TORKOL-4160 file (C-alpha; in steps of 0.2 Angstrom, whole numbers, padded with zeros to 4 digits, m for minus):
103
<pt num="1" X="m0084" Y="0071" Z="m0163"/>
<pt num="2" X="m0072" Y="0057" Z="m0157"/>
<pt num="3" X="m0064" Y="0045" Z="m0169"/>
<pt num="4" X="m0075" Y="0031" Z="m0162"/>
<pt num="5" X="m0090" Y="0041" Z="m0166"/>
<pt num="6" X="m0084" Y="0045" Z="m0183"/>
<pt num="7" X="m0080" Y="0027" Z="m0187"/>
<pt num="8" X="m0097" Y="0021" Z="m0181"/>
<pt num="9" X="m0106" Y="0034" Z="m0191"/>
<pt num="10" X="m0096" Y="0030" Z="m0207"/>
<pt num="11" X="m0097" Y="0012" Z="m0204"/>
<pt num="12" X="m0116" Y="0013" Z="m0201"/>
<pt num="13" X="m0118" Y="0022" Z="m0218"/>
<pt num="14" X="m0109" Y="0008" Z="m0227"/>
<pt num="15" X="m0119" Y="m0005" Z="m0218"/>
<pt num="16" X="m0136" Y="0004" Z="m0221"/>
<pt num="17" X="m0131" Y="0007" Z="m0240"/>
<pt num="18" X="m0127" Y="m0012" Z="m0242"/>
<pt num="19" X="m0143" Y="m0017" Z="m0234"/>
<pt num="20" X="m0153" Y="m0005" Z="m0244"/>
<pt num="21" X="m0145" Y="m0013" Z="m0260"/>
<pt num="22" X="m0150" Y="m0030" Z="m0254"/>
<pt num="23" X="m0133" Y="m0036" Z="m0248"/>
<pt num="24" X="m0133" Y="m0052" Z="m0237"/>
<pt num="25" X="m0115" Y="m0051" Z="m0233"/>
<pt num="26" X="m0100" Y="m0039" Z="m0234"/>
<pt num="27" X="m0083" Y="m0043" Z="m0239"/>
<pt num="28" X="m0067" Y="m0034" Z="m0237"/>
<pt num="29" X="m0049" Y="m0035" Z="m0240"/>
<pt num="30" X="m0043" Y="m0024" Z="m0226"/>
<pt num="31" X="m0041" Y="m0030" Z="m0208"/>
<pt num="32" X="m0045" Y="m0012" Z="m0202"/>
<pt num="33" X="m0060" Y="m0011" Z="m0212"/>
<pt num="34" X="m0066" Y="m0028" Z="m0206"/>
<pt num="35" X="m0063" Y="m0023" Z="m0188"/>
<pt num="36" X="m0072" Y="m0006" Z="m0190"/>
<pt num="37" X="m0087" Y="m0014" Z="m0199"/>
<pt num="38" X="m0089" Y="m0028" Z="m0186"/>
<pt num="39" X="m0086" Y="m0018" Z="m0170"/>
<pt num="40" X="m0097" Y="m0003" Z="m0177"/>
<pt num="41" X="m0111" Y="m0015" Z="m0181"/>
<pt num="42" X="m0110" Y="m0022" Z="m0163"/>
<pt num="43" X="m0111" Y="m0005" Z="m0156"/>
<pt num="44" X="m0125" Y="0000" Z="m0167"/>
<pt num="45" X="m0135" Y="m0016" Z="m0163"/>
<pt num="46" X="m0131" Y="m0012" Z="m0144"/>
<pt num="47" X="m0134" Y="0007" Z="m0144"/>
<pt num="48" X="m0148" Y="0008" Z="m0157"/>
<pt num="49" X="m0157" Y="m0008" Z="m0153"/>
<pt num="50" X="m0156" Y="m0013" Z="m0172"/>
<pt num="51" X="m0158" Y="m0032" Z="m0174"/>
<pt num="52" X="m0151" Y="m0035" Z="m0192"/>
<pt num="53" X="m0134" Y="m0042" Z="m0193"/>
<pt num="54" X="m0124" Y="m0040" Z="m0209"/>
<pt num="55" X="m0110" Y="m0053" Z="m0208"/>
<pt num="56" X="m0093" Y="m0046" Z="m0213"/>
<pt num="57" X="m0079" Y="m0058" Z="m0220"/>
<pt num="58" X="m0063" Y="m0056" Z="m0230"/>
<pt num="59" X="m0064" Y="m0059" Z="m0249"/>
<pt num="60" X="m0050" Y="m0072" Z="m0247"/>
<pt num="61" X="m0061" Y="m0083" Z="m0236"/>
<pt num="62" X="m0074" Y="m0084" Z="m0250"/>
<pt num="63" X="m0060" Y="m0087" Z="m0262"/>
<pt num="64" X="m0053" Y="m0101" Z="m0250"/>
<pt num="65" X="m0070" Y="m0109" Z="m0250"/>
<pt num="66" X="m0072" Y="m0108" Z="m0269"/>
<pt num="67" X="m0055" Y="m0117" Z="m0270"/>
<pt num="68" X="m0061" Y="m0131" Z="m0258"/>
<pt num="69" X="m0053" Y="m0126" Z="m0242"/>
<pt num="70" X="m0063" Y="m0130" Z="m0226"/>
<pt num="71" X="m0071" Y="m0116" Z="m0216"/>
<pt num="72" X="m0061" Y="m0120" Z="m0200"/>
<pt num="73" X="m0045" Y="m0118" Z="m0209"/>
<pt num="74" X="m0051" Y="m0101" Z="m0216"/>
<pt num="75" X="m0056" Y="m0095" Z="m0198"/>
<pt num="76" X="m0075" Y="m0095" Z="m0202"/>
<pt num="77" X="m0079" Y="m0111" Z="m0193"/>
<pt num="78" X="m0089" Y="m0101" Z="m0180"/>
<pt num="79" X="m0098" Y="m0092" Z="m0194"/>
<pt num="80" X="m0092" Y="m0074" Z="m0190"/>
<pt num="81" X="m0108" Y="m0064" Z="m0186"/>
<pt num="82" X="m0119" Y="m0077" Z="m0195"/>
<pt num="83" X="m0108" Y="m0078" Z="m0211"/>
<pt num="84" X="m0110" Y="m0097" Z="m0211"/>
<pt num="85" X="m0129" Y="m0097" Z="m0214"/>
<pt num="86" X="m0127" Y="m0084" Z="m0228"/>
<pt num="87" X="m0114" Y="m0094" Z="m0236"/>
<pt num="88" X="m0123" Y="m0110" Z="m0235"/>
<pt num="89" X="m0139" Y="m0102" Z="m0242"/>
<pt num="90" X="m0129" Y="m0095" Z="m0257"/>
<pt num="91" X="m0121" Y="m0113" Z="m0260"/>
<pt num="92" X="m0104" Y="m0107" Z="m0255"/>
<pt num="93" X="m0102" Y="m0118" Z="m0239"/>
<pt num="94" X="m0095" Y="m0135" Z="m0241"/>
<pt num="95" X="m0110" Y="m0148" Z="m0241"/>
<pt num="96" X="m0100" Y="m0159" Z="m0228"/>
<pt num="97" X="m0099" Y="m0145" Z="m0216"/>
<pt num="98" X="m0113" Y="m0138" Z="m0206"/>
<pt num="99" X="m0114" Y="m0119" Z="m0206"/>
<pt num="100" X="m0105" Y="m0113" Z="m0191"/>
<pt num="101" X="m0097" Y="m0130" Z="m0187"/>
<pt num="102" X="m0083" Y="m0142" Z="m0190"/>
<pt num="103" X="m0084" Y="m0156" Z="m0202"/>
């Protein structure tokens, strides 16, 4: 098994477990974890034809929103994998900023 296959399998397990527990979004503090979860999810969606996307963002981005920083400054103005829609639904997106957009 290649490292890529192992990462895809382990990330797939994390994503499946999170979805089974009712998660709408994953947060991480680790850049490599973020990369692995996002890229593996893209591969799973492509290779296995699954349609469900579980957005992955850094916990510091949620913290920044809570402290009043705008999505664009936090690098989530484009709504990473649909994060903007989830954050807006949870009341974590600034009211003056449309999900996935600029103020």
